[in-house]
C-alpha positions in Angstrom: 76.4 -132.8 -126.9 77.1 -129.7 -123.8 80.4 -128.8 -124.5 83.0 -126.6 -122.1 82.3 -123.4 -124.8 79.0 -124.0 -124.0 78.3 -123.6 -120.7 80.9 -120.9 -120.4 78.6 -118.6 -123.1 75.8 -119.5 -120.8 77.3 -118.5 -117.2 79.2 -115.1 -118.9 75.3 -114.4 -120.0 74.1 -114.9 -117.0 77.0 -112.2 -115.3 75.7 -109.7 -117.5 72.7 -110.6 -117.3 72.6 -110.2 -113.3 74.7 -106.9 -113.4 71.6 -105.0 -115.8 69.7 -106.2 -113.3 71.3 -104.3 -110.2 72.0 -101.3 -112.2 68.4 -101.4 -112.9 67.3 -101.4 -109.2 66.1 -97.6 -107.4 69.2 -96.3 -105.3 68.2 -97.3 -101.0 66.2 -94.4 -99.5 67.4 -93.0 -96.8 65.3 -92.4 -94.1 64.6 -89.3 -92.2 64.5 -89.6 -88.7 67.1 -90.0 -85.6 70.0 -91.9 -86.2 71.7 -94.1 -83.5 74.2 -93.0 -81.7 76.6 -95.7 -83.1 75.3 -93.8 -86.8 76.1 -90.0 -86.3 79.6 -90.3 -85.5 80.1 -92.6 -89.1 77.5 -89.8 -90.8 79.2 -86.6 -89.1 83.1 -88.9 -90.6 81.3 -88.5 -94.8 79.8 -85.1 -93.7 83.2 -84.1 -93.0 85.3 -85.4 -95.2 82.8 -84.4 -98.0 83.0 -80.5 -97.1 86.4 -81.0 -96.7 86.4 -82.5 -101.0 84.5 -79.5 -101.5 86.5 -75.9 -99.7 89.4 -77.3 -101.4 86.6 -75.9 -104.8 86.2 -73.3 -103.1 89.6 -72.3 -102.1 90.6 -72.1 -106.0 87.5 -69.7 -106.7 89.0 -67.8 -104.0 92.3 -67.4 -105.1 90.7 -66.1 -108.4 91.0 -63.2 -109.3 88.7 -61.2 -106.5 87.2 -57.9 -106.6 88.5 -54.7 -104.0 86.1 -54.9 -102.0 86.7 -58.7 -101.9 90.0 -58.5 -101.2 89.8 -56.1 -98.1 87.3 -58.4 -96.8 89.0 -61.8 -97.3 92.4 -60.2 -95.5 90.0 -60.0 -92.2 88.5 -63.8 -92.6 92.2 -64.5 -92.9 93.0 -62.1 -89.9 90.0 -64.2 -87.5 89.8 -67.0 -88.7 90.0 -69.9 -86.3 92.7 -72.5 -87.8 92.0 -75.9 -87.2 88.5 -75.6 -89.9 88.8 -72.3 -90.7 85.6 -71.0 -89.4 85.3 -66.9 -87.8 82.7 -65.5 -85.5 80.6 -62.4 -87.3 78.0 -60.0 -86.6 75.9 -57.2 -88.1 76.1 -53.2 -86.6 74.4 -50.2 -87.2 74.5 -45.7 -85.9 72.0 -47.2 -82.9 72.8 -50.0 -82.0 77.3 -49.3 -81.8 76.3 -46.0 -79.3 77.8 -46.1 -76.0 76.2 -47.8 -73.7 74.7 -49.9 -76.2 74.3 -53.1 -77.9 77.9 -53.1 -79.0 79.1 -52.6 -75.3 77.2 -54.8 -74.0 78.4 -57.2 -76.5 81.5 -57.1 -76.7 82.0 -57.5 -72.4 79.9 -60.4 -72.9 83.1 -62.0 -74.2 85.4 -60.6 -71.7 83.4 -62.1 -68.6 82.5 -65.4 -69.6 83.4 -68.8 -69.0 86.1 -69.2 -71.8 84.5 -67.1 -74.1 87.5 -64.4 -74.3 89.8 -65.8 -76.8 87.0 -65.6 -79.4 86.9 -62.6 -80.0 89.6 -62.5 -82.0 88.1 -64.9 -84.2 84.6 -62.4 -84.1 85.0 -60.3 -87.2 82.1 -56.9 -87.2 80.3 -55.9 -90.1 79.2 -52.0 -90.1 76.3 -51.2 -92.5 76.9 -48.0 -92.6 79.7 -45.1 -91.9 79.3 -44.5 -88.0 79.1 -47.9 -86.5 82.1 -48.6 -88.9 83.6 -45.6 -87.3 82.1 -47.6 -83.4 83.5 -50.5 -84.4 87.6 -49.6 -85.0 87.1 -47.7 -81.5 86.4 -51.1 -79.8 87.3 -54.1 -82.2 90.0 -54.9 -84.4 87.9 -57.0 -87.2 85.4 -54.7 -88.3 84.1 -54.7 -92.1 82.4 -51.8 -94.1 79.9 -52.6 -96.1 79.8 -51.0 -98.9 77.2 -53.1 -101.6 74.5 -50.9 -101.2 72.6 -47.4 -101.2 70.8 -48.1 -98.7 71.8 -46.9 -95.5 70.5 -48.3 -92.2 72.0 -46.2 -89.7 68.4 -46.2 -87.1 67.1 -48.8 -85.2 65.3 -51.3 -88.0 61.2 -52.4 -86.3 60.6 -55.5 -86.7 59.2 -57.0 -90.3 59.1 -53.4 -91.7 60.5 -52.5 -94.5 64.0 -51.6 -93.5 64.5 -54.5 -91.3 63.1 -57.3 -94.5 66.0 -55.4 -96.4 68.0 -55.6 -93.6 67.5 -59.2 -93.2 67.6 -60.4 -96.6 71.1 -58.5 -96.8 72.7 -60.0 -94.4 71.9 -63.9 -95.9 73.7 -62.3 -99.4 76.9 -61.0 -97.0 76.5 -64.7 -95.9 77.0 -66.3 -99.0 80.2 -63.7 -100.1 81.9 -65.1 -97.4 80.8 -68.7 -98.6 82.5 -68.2 -101.8 85.7 -67.0 -100.1 85.5 -70.5 -98.8 85.3 -70.3 -95.0 82.4 -71.5 -92.3 81.5 -69.5 -90.1 79.2 -68.8 -86.6 77.0 -65.3 -88.2 76.0 -64.2 -84.0 73.4 -61.2 -84.1 74.4 -58.9 -81.2 71.7 -58.9 -79.6 73.1 -61.7 -78.0 75.0 -62.2 -74.6 78.2 -65.6 -75.3 78.6 -66.9 -71.3 80.2 -69.8 -72.6 81.4 -70.8 -76.2 78.0 -72.0 -78.2 80.5 -74.1 -80.4 80.9 -77.0 -78.2 77.2 -76.9 -78.5 76.5 -76.5 -82.5 76.3 -80.8 -83.1 79.2 -83.1 -84.9 78.6 -83.5 -88.4 75.9 -80.6 -89.4 76.5 -78.8 -92.6 74.3 -76.4 -90.9 72.5 -75.8 -87.2 70.5 -73.2 -85.9 69.4 -71.5 -83.0 65.7 -71.5 -83.1 63.2 -69.2 -80.0 61.2 -73.1 -79.3 63.1 -76.3 -79.4 59.5 -79.2 -78.2 59.6 -82.8 -78.7 63.8 -81.8 -78.7 64.8 -84.0 -76.2 63.0 -87.9 -77.0 63.8 -86.4 -81.2 66.5 -84.0 -81.1 67.4 -84.8 -84.9 63.4 -84.0 -85.9 63.3 -80.9 -87.6 59.8 -80.3 -85.9 57.9 -79.1 -83.6 61.3 -76.2 -84.0 60.6 -72.5 -84.7 63.7 -71.8 -86.3 66.0 -68.7 -85.4 69.0 -66.8 -87.7 70.0 -64.2 -84.8 72.7 -67.8 -84.4 73.5 -69.8 -86.8 76.9 -72.0 -87.7 77.5 -72.6 -91.4 80.5 -75.4 -93.2 81.8 -73.9 -95.8 81.0 -75.7 -99.0 79.2 -75.9 -103.4 76.2 -78.1 -101.7 76.2 -75.3 -99.2 75.9 -71.9 -101.6 73.7 -73.8 -103.7 71.7 -74.2 -100.4 71.8 -70.9 -100.1 70.6 -69.9 -103.7 67.7 -72.2 -103.7 66.7 -70.7 -100.1 67.3 -66.8 -101.4 64.6 -67.5 -104.1 62.0 -68.9 -102.2 61.4 -65.7 -101.1 59.1 -64.8 -103.2 56.4 -68.0 -102.4 56.4 -65.5 -99.0 56.7 -61.8 -99.9 57.3 -59.5 -97.1 58.4 -62.2 -94.7 62.4 -62.3 -93.1 65.0 -65.4 -94.0 64.0 -67.0 -91.2 60.2 -67.5 -91.3 61.3 -68.5 -95.1 63.7 -71.5 -93.6 61.6 -71.9 -91.4 59.3 -73.2 -94.5 61.2 -74.5 -96.4 63.2 -76.8 -94.0 62.0 -79.6 -95.1 62.3 -79.8 -99.1 65.6 -77.7 -99.2 68.4 -79.2 -96.5 67.0 -82.2 -98.3 68.2 -81.1 -101.6 71.3 -80.5 -101.3 72.4 -83.6 -99.1 72.9 -81.4 -96.6 72.4 -82.3 -92.4 70.9 -79.1 -90.5 69.7 -79.8 -86.6 69.2 -77.1 -84.4 70.1 -76.8 -81.2 68.5 -76.4 -78.0 66.9 -73.6 -76.1 68.8 -74.7 -72.7 72.3 -74.1 -74.8 71.3 -72.1 -76.9 68.7 -69.6 -74.6 66.3 -66.5 -75.2 63.8 -64.8 -74.4 60.8 -66.9 -76.6 61.9 -69.8 -74.5 64.5 -68.3 -71.9 66.7 -71.0 -69.9 68.6 -69.7 -66.9 70.9 -72.4 -66.0 74.1 -70.9 -66.1 75.9 -74.0 -65.6 74.6 -75.2 -69.2 73.6 -71.7 -71.0 75.7 -70.7 -73.9 74.1 -67.6 -75.3 71.0 -65.8 -74.4 68.6 -63.5 -77.4 66.9 -60.8 -76.6 64.6 -62.7 -78.9 61.0 -62.5 -78.1 61.3 -58.5 -77.2 60.5 -56.1 -80.0 62.7 -52.8 -79.0 66.3 -51.5 -78.4 65.3 -50.6 -74.6 64.0 -53.8 -74.0 66.3 -55.6 -75.0 68.7 -53.3 -73.4 66.9 -53.5 -70.0 66.5 -57.4 -70.1 70.3 -57.8 -71.3 71.6 -56.3 -69.2 70.0 -58.2 -66.0 71.1 -61.9 -67.7 74.5 -60.3 -67.8 74.6 -58.4 -64.3 72.8 -62.4 -62.7 76.1 -64.1 -64.7 78.1 -61.9 -62.9 76.5 -62.8 -59.5 76.5 -66.3 -60.7 80.4 -66.2 -61.6 80.8 -64.7 -58.2 79.4 -67.2 -56.1 81.3 -70.2 -58.0 84.8 -69.0 -58.5 86.8 -71.9 -58.7 84.5 -73.9 -60.0 84.7 -72.5 -63.0 87.1 -73.0 -66.4 87.0 -69.3 -67.7 
């Protein structure tokens, strides 16, 4: 006779079997491609929450014992930080770039005359790779750091893709790791970039890493697609997290697969693999906003920064950037009262 006890036993057995079946199912795959607008905000919120949890771990690590040099660096970063999101702006320089009338002067001038960019100077830390550059920085800007982590000196102009240039680019990459370990997010900008508007307003919401590019093809129709967008690490926003630290280590390790190349070349080759491996959202910013001479936009109603990329030599970079800055001054003069800066 089928009793109530038999019925309950059958019910419990079926429930256990169903639960085991669900646990054995493979996880749902996240589609790769364009996200609907309503999903972008959800992804951004989730990423922000995850970043906050990871940053708490980084904060604890940062408060542990630090080397004396890291204490000095941490003090500068703390002085420069944007209070609402613990982000700093950084740039690298050397003796050749800090000579009077050289890139450092032009770079700082662009902040002072840009539309709403002057207040950003208090968040800018200039990293000098040699003693001469450090002294020149101190005469021009209050937040300067002398990088002592290598015996190599890079005082002279570094020829693109030459041995000294490649060493300096990877050295810069390792310095960014130091900043992340101290718990700070950052915007890194090359010094051969002039700032005309605040480019942070164009960093995609929710991105763990956003980078400028030499070309932004297919961008209007597929803004989340990494394809046909050539990476340029001259401008890069990086959100601090444990996952980001792991990504940077993988990025650095991947250089052995591409000998004789710089960090942005390696990034461009690994952009489909490494971000997904570490659960990061990576995007490129449209060249209409982060412009450069590889794909130049002079729409001064939109453009935020102009990079002297695709130009060879300090002299040519200075001449072309000076021309753009003069055009910007004329644009500002002609639109007085229309801009908010």
